[in-house]
N, C-alpha and C positions, 0 to 999 in steps of 0.2 A: 346793495340792500334791496328785499322783498320790499314787494308793494303791500304785505298784508303780513309786516315787522311783529308786532304785537301775537300773533297765530303760529309764525313760525320758529319765533327763539323765545323758550327754549323748545326744542323738541320734548317726545311723548315720555322719554329717558332721564330731562331734564339737562339736555347739554346746550351750551349757547356753542354753534361749533365743535371745536374740538374740548372743550370747558366746561366746567359743571358738574350733573351727574349724582350722585348718594351711596357713596365709599363705607358702609355702614353695616355693623354687628347683625348680625341674624334677629336678634330679636328686637332691633329697631327699626328694621327695613318695615315691619304688620306698619307698628305707630307712624314710620312717613309715610306711607301707603294710605291710612288713616286720616292723616291731617290732606297730605293730596288730594284726595276724596273729596272728604269732606269740604277744600276750599274751591273746587272747582265746580262744586255744586249748589253751597252757601253764595259763593262773590256771582251768580248767575240770578241771584231770587229776587228780587222786586225788593219783597220786605229787608235782605240783609244791604241791597243799594239804597232805599228811601233812609233808611235808619242811620247806614254811615253818612249820606248823605246832610241831614238833618245833623250829626253828631256838627263835622266838620264846620258847619254855618251856623249853629246858635252854642255852641260849648267851644270850638276849635277860632271862632272869629274867623275862617275862610269867606272870601280871596284874602290871600294879604295880599298888597301892596306892590308895583314897580316904581323904582322911584330912582329919580334923575340927581347924582351928582354934578351940581353945576360946578361946586367951589374946586371941586377934584380934577373935573374935566378941565374948566379950566386953568390950572396951574401945570398939570402935564398930557392934555390934547387930547384928541380923541372924544369922546361921548359917553361915560362911565355910568351902565343902568346897575341898579340891585335888583333884585326880588329878593324880599323885606323877608323871608323865614326865621325870623329872629323877632317878627311879630310874632308868629305861630303861639298859642296857647304854650304855656311849659318855655319859651323863649327858642326852641330848635325847632328842625322841621321834624326832628324825631319820632314824633303826635302822630302825625301823619299814619305812619306802619301803625304805630304802639295799639291806637284807638279800632284800625282794622284786623288786627292780631286778637287784642283781647276781646272785639264782637266777634270773630270767628271761635274763642275759646268757648266766650258763653255759647253760643250755635250748636256747637258740640261735649254740651256738659261738661267742661272743663270746671275745675276749679281755685287751679294754685297757676300764675304764668313768673316762669322765671328765666332772667338771661344774666347776661354780661351786662358790663358796661366799662368805656375806658375815660372817657371825658367826665361821664358824669351825668347828659343830656340824656341817652337813652333811658339809665336808669329813671330819674325822673321822669319822662316820657310815661313807661312802661309803670311807675307807680300810682302816676295819675290816672291813667289808665283804668289800674286795679281798683284805685279808689274810687273813681265811675260806677263802673259797675259792680264792684262789691267783693274784689274776686283778692284772693289772697297774694300776697307777692316776695319775692324771694330775690335779690340783687347779688352777683356777684365782682367783687372790683378789688384792685391789686390794690397793693398797700402804698407803691409808689404815688396810685391814682387817686388815692382816699386823701392823701396829704397834700397833692397837689390840689383839690378838687374838692376841699373843704365845704364851701359853700351848699355842692351840690348833694352829698354825701349829706346833710343837715335838713336839704329839702324832700330828701328820699325818705327819711326817718320822721318827719312834721309829716307823708303823704302816708304812712304806716308802712311802710317797706320795711323787711328784713334785710338791712346789708351786712355781707360774707366776707369778711377783707381775705383775700388771698394771697398767702404769703411766701409761695413756692418763685421761683426759676427769678425771672426779671420782674416778677410783682407787678405788671402791669396786662395791658390786654389781653393777650394771648393766652397767658395765663389762666385771665378770668375769665375766657371762651372753655378753656380743658374745666374748670369748677367747676362750672353752670352746666356746660354737658353734662357731668357725672354725676353730678345732685336729679338732672331731670331723668338717667339712666336709672336713676331709684323708684321713679315712682311718676312714668309717662304717663298710666292708666288714668292721674289726676289731673296733670298739669301739662302745661305749653309751653312749649319752649321758644321765645319770641324773640328771633336773633334781633341785632341791630342795625344788621346791613345788608346791603344786597349777595352774600358771602351766604357760608355752611352748605348742605346735603339740599339736593331738591325735596320740598317747591321753593322752599326759603327764600332766595336771591329772585325767582319769579314772583313770591308774594310780594316782597317788598317793594320787588322797579314797581309793583302794578299800582300800590298804595299810595307810592311815591311821586307815581305820574302826574298826580293830582298838580303838583308843584311847576311841571312842564307846559300845561294843559293850560296854567291861570298866565302865565309868564309870556305864552306865545300867541296870545289874543290881547294880555293888556299890552304888547311891546307893540303889537300893531296899533291900537287904538293910539296909542302914545306918539307914535310915530311916522305910521301907514305904510312902515316897510317890517320886514325881518331884520333883527341885529345881525351885522357882521360878524361876531366873534362871542362866544359862549363858552361862559367860564365855567369851573367849582373846582373846589378840592377833592383829591379822592385820596382815603383812605381804604375801609372795605367798598365804598363807594356808590351808597345809597341818596344822599342829595345831591350828587353827580349823576346817577342815572333818573333821578327823578326832575330833574331837569333836561339833562342832552335829549332822553326820549322824545319829546314832541318837536326836534330838529332835525333827528338821525337821517330824515329821507328829503330834509333843507341843500341841496346842495350849497346856496351859496351860501351856507352860514358855516364858520370852521369852530370847531368846538376843541376844548382842551382842558385836558383833565392834569389837575397841577397835584404833583404828590410832596412830599420833604425832603430835602436834603440835608435836613436835621445840623448837624454844627462841623459834620466835615462827611466826605464820602467815603471812607472808610469802612467796613462791615462793623455794625453794630453802632454807629455813630447817625444814621441815618432810615428812613425808609419808601425810598424809592425802589418799590417794587417792579413799575413799569421800565425801568432803565437798566436794574442790575438783575433782577429777575429773574427768573424761568419757569416752563412747566413744571410742576408737584402738584400733592398733594395735603391736604391741611382742613383737620375737621371736616370732614368727610367729604370734600367736591377739591374737583383738580383745575388750576388757576395757574396764573407768574405765580413764583414764589421766592423769594430770598432764602437763601439756602445758605446752608455753609459746606465745612471740607464736606461733611460726610449725606449730602444731601439732607440735612433734618432741616429744621427751619430756620434761619436764622435769627440772632439780637437785634433787634432793631431799637431804634429812637426815634423821636419829634418832642418837638418843644412844647406841640399840641396832642394833648394826651388819648384824641379821639382819631388821630393817626396812625399811631406807633405799630400795624399790623402787618407783620412780616408777610401773607396773604394780598388779597385784592379779589372783587366778584371778577364771577366766570363770564358774566355779558360785559366787562369791562379789558377784562382777557380777549373775546373774541373782539370786540371792537380795536382795539390796536393790532392784532393779525390783519384786518378789513382797512386799516389803515385811515379808518371813519374819522375817528379821534386821536387826535394829536395829545400824547401823555410827559410832562415835561419837570422840571423841578423848583421850588422855593426853599431857600434856606435861614435861618432859626434868626439873623439877622435882620434880611431884608421882613420877614413876614412881622418881628414886632416892631420894626417902624413903618408898615404898615399898619398893623397894628391904634400906632397912637395916628397918623398921618389921618385914616379914617377919622378916627374921634377928636382930632383937634378940630379936623376939616370942615365935617360933617352934621361932628353933634352924636354921631356912632356907634357906640364902643362893640366892635364884633368879636366874638371867640376867636381863639388863636387857630381854628382849625379852619374859619374861614378868612383868614387872616392872609393864608396860602394864595387864598384866592384873590384877595384884593389886593396884594405885591403885585400878581403875576397880570392881571390887571392894568396897573399904574404902568408895570414893562411893556405891554404892548399897548398901550394911550401914545407912550413917549414915542414906540417905533411906527405906530400907524393913528396919525393925530388927525386923519377924517374917517376914521372909521369907527362904526359904534361896540359898544363891548356888553354885555350882560353877565350877571355876574351874579350868583348861587348864593346870598350871605345867608348859610343856614345856620348861626346861630349868633343870641348877643353874647359878651362879654362878660357879663356879671360874675358869670364864676372863675375866670381868670385872674379880675385884677388884682386882688391879692399876690397873687405867682406872678405876674411879671412886675409887679414892683416891687416885688420884696428881689426879686431873683433880676432882674436888669435898670429899674431905676425910673423915675418919669425922663421927659426928653431931657429938657435941664439939664438933669441932674449929668444923664449921661455926654451931654456936652463939653458939660465939666469937668469929666473924668478925661475927656480926652486932649483937652488942652492941659490938663495937666503930667 
């Protein structure tokens, strides 16, 4: 790893090692260059930084706390800590980059924000940012996810966003990205496409990573203050990978910290039943950038599935792809059943209902705690589970109902 990591990665053309870049039609190359130039210029200005810091403190409620899970740790071993991004305004880490992207749009004179969403948290966060800055907002969301995440759809509409249902393909996150990108192409002069993760063409993987870096900076300082040392293990779920890069970015040069990215093993390891890109994918191009990619027999993006709508994406951030090759981060999987167990376990043991995305990371932390009972484990609890409760109870039942069904 470079001693000056953030200035080394990405390079000037947007590559993290062999991954990233911008594979775009000519008419969009100019727009992306405008965004890149604006970001490099504006984001370094005192006025932009001061305004963003003020927003984070007085509007978002940052810093979010680090919390020690005493009962969970006593039950499973280890010392499990949570970075409580579920307490960030709007209920997830997504607002960290949405407020940054919206502020950039304001400085660029844009009038409209366009984005995709899977679980709805990015959509809610962007609708929140648009309302704050007085901008129009259009959110594209697959019909499957609209049904699963109905509470977040209502929240977006209350906040004034236009929610566009996407009905082609699998009707989930990949198709929502396709649809949002098409809408942006039609009005790129007045709009800013606010990508919801560390994916997409340069400069978005870099921008979102930089805006999410606050999570890791806070967590590192808070953990040191609480324990006097760094965590032994750092854990986050990975779909596109924004919450993970936010946390991981502060620990990449600490060799004593083992870093784990947790992907969805879904309902089986057959293609189409999971979204474990790092385990089963290979380098490919999707949505204007190169990354590890789950591919079908023709080399096209494969169908994917996860119980967590925010993780069912066939690609992954280019920076994650590089970190896998460098063996700086270990990528592993958690299946649906383990996720639901962790969802209820954290709820019943600590009074914290996690998002299904975050429950993947909690499930993996429980496994680590059992295996390494004397180690400290820091988990990014990237979102709260309000959006998931109806879906989980209707689909899987309460724990006591599941036990009765098993006995029968």
